[in-house]
Phi, psi and omega in degrees: 000144174286161174282154175233158177283166173304323178303317183295306171310307183301334179292335179266116186267099188251122181235163177259138175207168182247134181294120182248345176203148180218158172212153171294157180228070182303339185274347184291149183295324174239143186314129177218177181226132174280130179238143167241124187235126175285102173267021178086182182309314190293318187257322183084199180268133181230151181260148179215146171254126179236137179269077192234018192282353177290324184250352188221141169253150186309309187297334183274001184263338181304117183097353178272139175273143181229175169237151186206143171288121185250003179242027166275149172300148180297153186228127183281115176243099185060223181279012187233129184267109177279122184258338176226162175259110174279141190255139172200182183236149177276138175279193186300336179252012176089354177285148179273129168254125183298148176262118179217160178301147176273355169222155183293132171238155183300137170306127181103355178304137177263136184300132180231000000 
């Protein structure tokens, strides 16, 4: 990958939010979980579909803080409209591990 300027980095709006609701997503082509994430007053609650079923169960995600790109356009995933991209890293087997703050931060906090 090539280098980018600071302005390029600042164009990607990465925020912290708290998962407030989850559902299984059996209609997805690959196993996924529907997430509703609270990003605070400025952004509100946004939906996301995340392929994170190898490490996470829906009920264990409620109350967890996650990070997400909040300024991508919404994307239709089957019958579900995903509004943000929840971030994670692949483990040694390619299964996604969520990227999240290691301490609680206010919902809507922007990555700096």
